[in-house]
C-alpha positions in Angstrom: 52.1 -56.4 -65.5 51.1 -53.0 -64.3 47.3 -52.7 -64.4 47.6 -49.0 -65.3 49.4 -49.9 -68.6 47.5 -50.3 -71.8 46.2 -53.7 -72.6 44.2 -54.5 -75.8 40.9 -56.4 -75.8 42.2 -59.6 -77.3 38.6 -60.9 -78.0 38.2 -58.1 -80.6 41.3 -59.2 -82.5 40.7 -61.8 -85.2 42.5 -65.1 -85.8 43.5 -63.9 -89.2 46.7 -62.8 -91.0 47.5 -59.1 -91.1 49.6 -56.3 -89.7 49.4 -54.5 -86.3 50.5 -51.0 -85.4 51.5 -49.9 -81.9 51.0 -46.2 -81.1 52.4 -44.1 -78.2 50.3 -41.5 -76.3 51.1 -38.8 -78.9 49.6 -40.9 -81.6 52.9 -41.8 -83.2 53.4 -45.2 -84.7 56.3 -46.8 -82.7 56.2 -50.4 -84.0 54.7 -52.2 -87.0 54.5 -56.0 -87.2 52.9 -58.8 -89.2 51.4 -62.1 -88.1 49.7 -65.2 -89.5 47.3 -65.0 -86.5 46.9 -61.5 -85.2 45.2 -62.5 -81.9 47.9 -65.0 -81.1 50.6 -62.5 -81.8 49.0 -59.8 -79.6 48.6 -62.4 -76.8 52.3 -63.1 -77.0 52.9 -59.5 -76.0 50.3 -58.9 -73.3 49.8 -62.4 -71.8 53.4 -63.0 -70.8 54.9 -61.6 -67.6 58.5 -62.3 -68.4 59.1 -60.2 -71.5 62.7 -59.3 -72.5 63.9 -55.9 -71.3 63.6 -54.0 -74.6 60.2 -55.5 -75.4 59.0 -54.4 -71.9 60.2 -50.9 -72.6 58.2 -50.9 -75.9 55.0 -52.1 -74.2 55.4 -49.4 -71.5 55.1 -46.8 -74.3 52.1 -48.4 -76.1 48.8 -46.4 -75.7 46.9 -47.9 -78.6 46.9 -51.0 -80.9 45.4 -51.1 -84.4 45.4 -53.9 -86.8 44.8 -54.5 -90.6 43.5 -57.8 -91.9 44.9 -59.3 -95.1 43.9 -62.4 -97.1 47.3 -64.0 -97.0 50.6 -63.9 -95.2 52.3 -62.7 -98.4 49.9 -59.7 -98.5 50.7 -59.0 -94.8 54.4 -59.0 -95.7 53.9 -56.4 -98.4 51.6 -54.3 -96.2 54.2 -54.4 -93.3 56.9 -53.2 -95.6 54.7 -50.3 -96.9 53.8 -49.3 -93.3 57.4 -49.3 -92.1 58.5 -47.1 -95.0 55.6 -44.7 -94.3 55.9 -44.4 -90.5 59.6 -45.2 -89.9 58.8 -46.7 -86.5 61.6 -46.3 -83.9 61.3 -49.9 -82.6 61.5 -51.6 -86.0 64.7 -52.9 -87.6 65.7 -50.1 -89.9 68.6 -49.0 -92.0 70.6 -46.3 -90.2 70.7 -43.0 -92.2 69.1 -44.6 -95.3 68.3 -41.1 -96.6 72.0 -40.5 -97.1 72.5 -43.5 -99.5 73.0 -42.5 -103.1 71.6 -43.9 -106.3 72.7 -43.5 -109.9 69.5 -42.5 -111.9 69.1 -42.8 -115.7 65.8 -41.6 -117.1 65.2 -43.3 -120.5 62.1 -41.2 -121.1 64.3 -38.2 -121.9 65.5 -37.5 -125.4 69.0 -37.3 -124.0 69.1 -39.3 -120.8 70.9 -37.6 -118.0 73.0 -39.7 -115.6 72.6 -38.2 -112.2 73.0 -39.0 -108.5 69.9 -38.9 -106.3 69.4 -39.4 -102.6 66.5 -40.1 -100.2 64.8 -43.3 -101.3 61.5 -42.2 -99.6 61.2 -39.3 -102.1 62.0 -41.5 -105.2 59.0 -42.6 -107.3 59.3 -45.7 -109.5 58.6 -44.7 -113.1 58.6 -46.7 -116.3 61.9 -46.6 -118.2 63.7 -45.0 -115.2 66.6 -47.1 -114.0 68.3 -46.8 -110.6 71.6 -48.4 -109.5 72.3 -48.6 -105.8 72.1 -47.9 -103.0 75.7 -46.8 -102.8 76.8 -46.6 -99.1 79.9 -44.7 -100.1 79.8 -41.3 -101.8 83.3 -41.8 -103.0 82.3 -45.0 -104.8 79.6 -43.1 -106.7 82.0 -40.2 -107.6 84.6 -42.7 -108.8 82.1 -44.7 -110.8 80.8 -41.6 -112.6 84.3 -40.3 -113.3 85.1 -43.6 -115.1 81.8 -43.7 -117.0 82.6 -40.2 -118.3 86.1 -41.3 -119.3 84.8 -44.4 -121.2 81.5 -43.3 -122.7 81.0 -40.2 -125.0 78.2 -38.6 -122.9 77.1 -35.0 -123.4 77.9 -32.7 -120.5 74.9 -30.5 -121.5 72.3 -33.2 -121.8 70.0 -31.6 -119.3 70.0 -28.3 -121.3 69.2 -30.2 -124.5 66.2 -31.9 -122.9 64.8 -28.4 -122.1 65.1 -27.4 -125.8 63.1 -30.4 -127.0 60.0 -32.1 -125.8 60.6 -34.9 -128.3 60.2 -38.3 -126.7 62.5 -40.8 -128.3 60.9 -43.7 -130.3 60.6 -46.9 -128.3 64.0 -48.6 -128.5 64.6 -52.3 -128.2 67.7 -53.3 -126.3 70.5 -52.3 -128.7 72.6 -55.0 -130.2 75.7 -52.8 -130.4 78.0 -55.1 -128.6 76.6 -58.3 -130.3 78.1 -57.7 -133.7 81.3 -59.5 -134.7 84.3 -57.5 -135.7 84.0 -53.7 -135.7 80.6 -52.5 -134.4 78.9 -50.6 -137.2 75.9 -48.8 -135.6 77.9 -46.7 -133.2 79.7 -43.4 -133.7 82.5 -42.1 -131.5 84.0 -39.1 -133.2 83.8 -41.0 -136.6 82.3 -38.0 -138.4 83.9 -34.7 -139.2 82.1 -31.4 -138.4 81.5 -30.8 -142.2 79.8 -34.1 -142.9 76.1 -34.7 -142.6 74.5 -37.7 -140.9 73.3 -38.9 -144.3 76.9 -38.9 -145.6 78.1 -40.9 -142.7 75.3 -43.4 -143.1 76.0 -43.6 -146.8 79.5 -44.8 -146.4 78.6 -47.4 -143.8 80.0 -45.8 -140.6 76.6 -45.8 -139.0 74.3 -48.8 -139.2 71.0 -46.9 -138.4 69.2 -46.9 -141.7 65.9 -45.4 -140.5 66.9 -42.2 -138.9 63.5 -40.5 -138.8 64.2 -38.8 -135.5 64.5 -35.0 -135.4 67.8 -33.7 -134.2 68.4 -30.8 -131.9 68.2 -27.4 -133.7 71.8 -26.3 -133.2 71.6 -23.0 -135.2 75.1 -23.5 -136.7 76.7 -24.2 -133.4 80.1 -25.8 -133.6 80.9 -29.1 -131.8 82.4 -28.6 -128.3 85.9 -29.4 -127.3 84.8 -32.8 -125.9 83.6 -33.8 -129.4 87.0 -33.0 -130.9 88.6 -35.0 -128.1 86.4 -38.0 -128.8 84.5 -37.7 -125.5 81.2 -36.6 -126.8 78.8 -37.5 -129.7 78.3 -33.8 -130.6 74.5 -34.0 -130.2 74.3 -30.3 -129.3 75.8 -29.5 -132.7 73.7 -31.9 -134.7 76.5 -34.5 -135.1 74.2 -37.3 -133.9 70.6 -38.0 -132.9 68.9 -39.0 -129.6 68.5 -42.5 -130.9 72.3 -42.8 -131.2 72.7 -41.2 -127.8 70.2 -43.7 -126.3 72.4 -46.5 -127.6 75.3 -45.1 -125.7 73.2 -44.8 -122.5 72.1 -48.4 -122.9 75.7 -49.4 -122.9 76.2 -47.5 -119.7 73.3 -49.4 -118.2 74.8 -52.7 -119.2 78.1 -51.5 -117.9 76.6 -50.6 -114.5 75.0 -54.0 -114.5 78.4 -55.7 -114.7 78.5 -56.5 -118.4 81.9 -55.1 -119.2 83.4 -58.0 -121.2 81.8 -57.2 -124.6 82.5 -53.5 -124.2 86.1 -54.1 -123.5 86.4 -56.4 -126.6 84.7 -53.7 -128.7 87.1 -51.0 -127.6 90.2 -53.1 -128.2 88.9 -54.0 -131.8 88.4 -50.3 -132.6 91.8 -49.4 -131.1 93.5 -52.0 -133.3 91.6 -51.0 -136.4 92.5 -47.3 -135.8 96.1 -48.2 -135.4 96.1 -50.2 -138.7 94.4 -47.3 -140.4 97.2 -45.0 -139.0 94.6 -43.0 -137.1 97.0 -42.8 -134.1 95.2 -40.0 -132.2 91.9 -42.0 -132.3 93.8 -45.1 -131.3 95.4 -43.2 -128.3 91.9 -42.0 -127.2 90.6 -45.5 -127.4 93.5 -46.9 -125.5 92.8 -44.3 -122.7 89.2 -45.5 -122.6 90.3 -49.1 -122.4 92.7 -48.3 -119.6 89.9 -46.6 -117.6 87.7 -49.7 -118.2 90.5 -52.0 -117.0 90.6 -50.1 -113.7 87.0 -51.1 -113.1 87.4 -54.7 -114.5 90.4 -55.1 -112.1 88.1 -54.2 -109.2 85.4 -56.5 -110.5 87.1 -59.7 -109.3 85.9 -63.0 -110.7 83.9 -64.6 -107.9 82.7 -67.6 -110.0 83.6 -68.4 -113.5 80.0 -68.9 -114.7 79.0 -65.6 -116.4 75.3 -66.4 -115.8 75.7 -66.2 -112.0 73.8 -63.3 -110.4 74.0 -63.4 -106.6 74.0 -61.3 -103.5 76.1 -63.0 -100.8 75.3 -61.8 -97.2 77.3 -61.8 -94.0 76.3 -60.2 -90.7 77.4 -59.7 -87.1 74.7 -58.9 -84.5 75.3 -56.9 -81.3 73.0 -55.8 -78.6 72.1 -52.5 -80.3 72.7 -53.0 -84.0 73.7 -55.4 -86.7 76.5 -54.8 -89.3 75.5 -56.4 -92.7 77.9 -56.9 -95.5 76.8 -57.8 -99.0 78.9 -58.9 -102.0 77.0 -58.2 -105.3 78.0 -60.6 -108.1 76.7 -60.0 -111.6 77.8 -62.0 -114.6 80.2 -63.9 -112.4 82.0 -60.8 -111.2 81.9 -58.8 -107.9 80.6 -55.4 -109.0 79.9 -53.9 -105.6 80.6 -54.5 -101.9 78.1 -52.9 -99.5 78.1 -52.4 -95.7 74.8 -51.5 -93.9 74.2 -50.8 -90.3 70.8 -51.8 -89.0 69.3 -50.6 -85.8 68.0 -53.2 -83.4 65.8 -51.5 -80.8 64.2 -54.8 -79.6 65.3 -58.4 -78.9 64.9 -60.5 -82.0 65.7 -64.1 -82.9 67.8 -65.0 -85.8 65.2 -66.1 -88.3 63.1 -62.9 -87.6 66.3 -60.8 -88.0 67.1 -62.4 -91.3 63.6 -61.6 -92.6 63.6 -58.0 -91.3 67.1 -57.4 -92.6 66.1 -58.6 -96.1 63.1 -56.3 -96.1 65.1 -53.3 -94.9 67.9 -53.6 -97.5 65.8 -54.7 -100.5 63.2 -52.0 -99.8 66.0 -49.6 -100.6 66.9 -51.5 -103.8 65.4 -50.2 -107.1 67.2 -52.0 -109.9 69.9 -54.5 -110.8 68.4 -57.3 -108.8 70.1 -60.7 -108.1 68.7 -64.1 -109.1 69.9 -65.7 -105.9 70.4 -64.5 -102.3 72.8 -66.5 -100.1 72.4 -65.9 -96.3 74.1 -67.2 -93.2 70.8 -68.2 -91.7 67.4 -68.9 -93.4 64.8 -66.2 -92.6 61.3 -66.8 -91.2 58.8 -67.6 -94.0 61.4 -67.8 -96.8 58.8 -68.7 -99.5 56.8 -65.6 -98.7 59.9 -63.5 -98.9 60.9 -65.1 -102.2 57.5 -64.2 -103.6 57.8 -60.6 -102.4 61.3 -60.1 -103.8 60.4 -61.8 -107.1 57.5 -59.5 -107.5 59.7 -56.4 -106.9 62.5 -57.6 -109.2 60.3 -58.9 -112.0 62.0 -62.3 -112.1 62.4 -65.3 -109.8 64.7 -64.8 -106.8 65.7 -67.7 -104.6 66.9 -67.5 -101.0 69.2 -70.2 -99.6 71.9 -71.0 -97.0 74.9 -72.5 -98.8 76.1 -75.8 -97.4 79.3 -76.6 -99.3 81.6 -75.6 -102.2 82.4 -72.1 -103.4 79.1 -70.7 -102.3 79.9 -71.8 -98.7 83.4 -70.3 -98.9 82.1 -67.0 -100.2 79.4 -66.9 -97.4 82.0 -67.6 -94.7 84.2 -64.8 -96.2 81.3 -62.3 -96.0 80.7 -63.4 -92.3 84.4 -62.6 -91.7 84.1 -59.2 -93.4 81.1 -58.4 -91.3 83.0 -59.1 -88.1 85.9 -56.9 -89.3 83.5 -54.1 -90.2 81.8 -54.3 -86.9 85.1 -54.4 -85.0 86.2 -51.3 -86.9 83.0 -49.4 -86.1 83.3 -50.4 -82.4 86.9 -49.2 -82.4 85.9 -45.9 -84.1 83.1 -45.3 -81.6 85.4 -46.1 -78.7 88.0 -43.6 -80.0 85.3 -40.9 -80.2 84.1 -41.6 -76.6 87.7 -41.5 -75.4 88.3 -38.2 -77.2 85.2 -36.6 -75.7 86.2 -37.8 -72.2 89.7 -36.3 -72.5 88.3 -33.0 -73.9 85.9 -32.7 -71.0 88.9 -33.0 -68.6 91.1 -30.6 -70.6 88.4 -27.9 -70.9 87.0 -28.4 -67.4 83.4 -29.1 -68.4 81.0 -31.8 -67.2 79.8 -32.9 -70.6 80.4 -32.3 -74.3 77.3 -34.0 -75.8 76.6 -31.2 -78.2 79.4 -29.1 -79.8 78.9 -26.4 -82.4 81.4 -24.8 -84.7 81.1 -21.5 -86.7 82.9 -20.2 -89.7 82.7 -17.3 -92.2 83.2 -17.4 -96.0 83.2 -14.5 -98.4 84.7 -13.4 -101.7 86.7 -10.1 -101.2 84.1 -8.9 -98.7 81.1 -9.9 -100.8 78.6 -12.7 -100.5 79.6 -12.9 -96.8 77.9 -15.9 -95.2 78.3 -18.0 -92.0 77.9 -21.6 -91.1 76.9 -23.4 -88.0 77.6 -27.2 -87.8 76.7 -29.5 -85.0 78.4 -32.6 -83.6 76.4 -34.7 -81.1 78.4 -37.3 -79.2 81.3 -36.7 -81.5 79.4 -37.2 -84.8 77.9 -34.8 -87.3 74.2 -34.0 -86.6 73.3 -32.6 -90.0 69.7 -31.7 -89.3 71.1 -29.3 -86.8 73.2 -27.4 -89.3 72.3 -23.8 -90.0 73.4 -21.1 -92.6 73.5 -17.4 -92.0 73.5 -14.4 -94.3 75.6 -11.7 -92.5 73.4 -8.5 -92.2 75.3 -5.9 -90.2 78.9 -6.2 -91.4 80.1 -4.6 -94.6 83.5 -5.5 -96.2 86.0 -7.9 -94.7 85.7 -8.4 -91.0 85.5 -12.0 -90.1 85.4 -11.5 -86.3 82.6 -9.0 -86.4 80.8 -11.4 -88.8 81.4 -14.3 -86.4 80.2 -12.2 -83.5 77.0 -11.3 -85.3 76.3 -15.0 -86.2 76.9 -16.3 -82.6 74.8 -13.5 -81.2 72.0 -14.3 -83.5 72.3 -18.0 -82.6 72.2 -17.3 -78.8 70.0 -14.2 -78.4 66.9 -15.0 -76.3 64.5 -14.0 -79.0 66.0 -16.6 -81.4 66.0 -19.2 -78.7 62.3 -18.7 -78.2 61.4 -18.5 -81.9 63.5 -21.5 -83.1 63.2 -23.5 -79.8 66.9 -23.7 -79.7 67.0 -23.3 -75.9 66.7 -27.0 -75.3 69.6 -27.5 -77.7 72.2 -25.1 -76.4 75.7 -26.4 -77.1 78.0 -27.5 -74.3 80.9 -25.8 -76.3 81.3 -23.5 -79.3 84.4 -23.8 -81.5 85.7 -21.0 -83.7 88.7 -20.8 -86.0 91.5 -18.6 -84.7 93.9 -17.7 -81.9 93.7 -15.9 -78.5 93.0 -12.5 -80.1 90.1 -13.8 -82.2 88.7 -15.6 -79.2 88.8 -12.5 -77.0 87.0 -10.4 -79.7 84.2 -12.9 -79.9 83.9 -13.2 -76.1 83.5 -9.4 -75.7 80.5 -9.6 -78.1 78.9 -12.7 -76.6 79.2 -11.5 -73.0 76.5 -8.9 -73.9 74.0 -11.7 -74.5 71.5 -12.1 -71.6 70.9 -15.8 -71.3 71.0 -18.1 -68.3 73.8 -20.4 -69.5 76.4 -19.1 -71.9 78.2 -22.0 -73.6 82.0 -22.4 -73.3 83.6 -20.8 -76.3 87.0 -22.0 -77.5 89.2 -21.4 -80.5 91.5 -23.6 -82.5 94.5 -21.9 -84.2 95.4 -23.4 -87.6 99.1 -23.0 -87.8 100.1 -24.6 -84.5 96.8 -26.3 -83.9 96.7 -24.8 -80.4 93.4 -24.8 -78.4 92.6 -21.5 -76.6 90.2 -21.6 -73.6 89.0 -18.4 -71.8 89.7 -19.9 -68.3 93.3 -20.9 -69.1 96.2 -18.5 -69.6 98.2 -20.8 -71.9 97.0 -22.6 -75.0 96.5 -26.4 -74.9 99.0 -28.2 -77.1 98.1 -31.7 -78.1 99.8 -34.3 -80.3 98.6 -34.1 -83.9 97.7 -37.8 -83.6 95.6 -37.4 -80.5 91.9 -38.4 -80.9 90.7 -35.3 -79.1 92.6 -32.8 -81.4 91.4 -34.7 -84.4 87.8 -34.5 -83.2 88.1 -30.7 -83.0 89.8 -30.5 -86.4 86.9 -32.5 -87.9 84.4 -30.1 -86.3 86.3 -27.0 -87.5 86.9 -28.3 -91.0 83.2 -29.3 -91.4 82.2 -25.7 -90.5 84.6 -24.4 -93.1 83.3 -26.8 -95.8 79.7 -26.0 -95.1 80.4 -22.2 -95.2 82.3 -22.4 -98.5 79.5 -24.6 -100.1 76.9 -22.1 -99.1 78.9 -19.1 -100.2 79.6 -20.6 -103.6 76.0 -21.5 -104.2 74.9 -18.0 -103.2 77.4 -16.4 -105.5 76.4 -18.6 -108.4 72.7 -17.9 -107.8 73.2 -14.1 -107.7 75.4 -14.1 -110.8 72.8 -16.0 -112.7 70.2 -13.5 -111.5 72.4 -10.7 -112.9 72.8 -12.4 -116.3 69.0 -12.2 -116.7 69.3 -8.4 -117.1 70.0 -7.6 -120.7 73.4 -5.9 -121.1 74.6 -6.9 -117.6 77.3 -9.6 -117.5 79.3 -11.4 -114.8 81.8 -8.6 -114.4 79.2 -5.9 -113.9 77.2 -8.1 -111.5 80.4 -8.6 -109.4 80.9 -4.8 -109.2 77.3 -4.3 -108.1 77.5 -7.0 -105.4 80.8 -5.7 -104.1 79.4 -2.2 -103.8 75.9 -3.0 -102.5 76.2 -6.4 -101.0 73.6 -8.1 -103.3 71.8 -7.5 -106.6 68.6 -7.0 -104.6 70.2 -4.1 -102.8 71.6 -2.8 -106.1 68.1 -2.7 -107.6 67.0 -0.6 -104.6 69.8 1.9 -105.0 69.2 5.2 -106.7 70.3 5.9 -110.3 73.1 8.2 -109.2 74.4 5.6 -106.8 74.4 3.0 -109.5 76.1 5.4 -112.0 79.0 5.8 -109.6 79.7 2.1 -109.8 78.8 1.0 -113.3 78.3 4.2 -115.3 75.7 4.3 -118.1 74.7 0.7 -117.4 72.9 1.9 -114.3 69.8 2.7 -116.5 69.7 -1.0 -117.5 69.3 -1.9 -113.8 66.6 0.7 -113.2 64.7 -0.3 -116.3 64.8 -4.0 -115.7 
């Protein structure tokens, strides 16, 4: 090894279990590891001359080595996991883009628990009585799940607002036995009470089995039940039709449902539907049939993996390449497949199979917060399985076993997951190859040496008001979301998309901004705008005034014919609609459009809410002010006479607010 490279003093490192941290010259942690014997592990790095290529590259960057001693190997495992989550070292096996994974969160500490979607595991804090389901690797899967939950369960759309009105914490609830009763369930209301009946009347005739309803209801001030209540889709808590205890029972059913326990709920819905039909309550029976149909959609997707309803397993498959590993997991709860997940793990260093299995388990289950399995089936046994079982069992609150199936249905399911992993990896490789091909062809078509970074810009407004712009970035053909930027248009009044685009691109590229935001190192290789030749020429006239060393290539993509206009070419480039290079540009343009609309909608909503805070000023007046002055802030700064020209006598309300 090079004598100028860092080498630790092995004599100062103890023969004890613990964790070690490798730092680069800037002080950043670049690798975290654990060992039964810290000195032996350090010696394995710095006493061998024939290290693998990736390990050698890591050691070339190491400028410092620290270690932390633990009493046991199990403690070292826990500490390693904590350090990796804290420092996110680039040379550790990590989930790619784990901040983008979504979780369904249910906070049982609220009087009316809100079912919401949260991201970014690193910002989530585990709290008592807060349940998390996930991670969901597909945003569409989360959206679909929530849609079906709202179709099946009578949840309140305004639960968050109700929680603001009351600080009441619900009484401690035991797990409800709603679904355990035979026949019709008695302690559950779904639109079983009319707006004129009191809760006591309903309890008195046996429609609700809660005898001790000591809980205070929301003060509804004579508010009538919402439309969802009349449609049987809400308990009417905002209008005092039920209590938070009853609402909690519904939420507990949702939790059971997300955990895969759909059989009892399906039986209950069918019994209620049949009873309603016998009682000639045909509208109620129809609503229940719709709920049952929605539930059947989910049940159909929850294929029976094993007939034993007590089975709770995660079955793994994986395919490992030089740079990454594709992991597929089938989650079986109550004998049914309730979810299928695909994760991509970064592999910055050479790693043997038993170490990979251990690191992969830690990476994936560090992102798991709830709904744990009782058994994990793997293609290969990890290093130190007993230690990992202890760590997982401690996180889950119950015993978890790790095994490699040898025969029978478990073996068949394991092989199936291996096959799925291979197919997923092949699809990802194919998609990456298609992107690389598209970039290469675009470079040739546009006459540029590289297209590593491309930016697209778009404008969004509402009749000339709330005008905003978006800048999205693709690096190597994929969205680079941390590079996205939003712009409030400052110099353009009214509807003028091209002037607005010109302002935005000028602000992006002007030397002062490049210096302030350190954008100079990230100048794009190409800029894409929406439009034809005329629009492109308008933008070019404005950008040619910018005094920078290298002005990026600016091109436009016309929507109607999907033609590409390039300044150096007299005729537009026409490509097949199925060509990868055109589809790449379309994705870039459409992403800029989406980002602009999202920002413009959020800005408009925020400003209209601000206007509603002024007594006597409604949405219509706020819109007039924004159209005339550009924003409510500008309207407040206007003179009384200017305001009176727009909104008449209401101008005094603005000036006095």
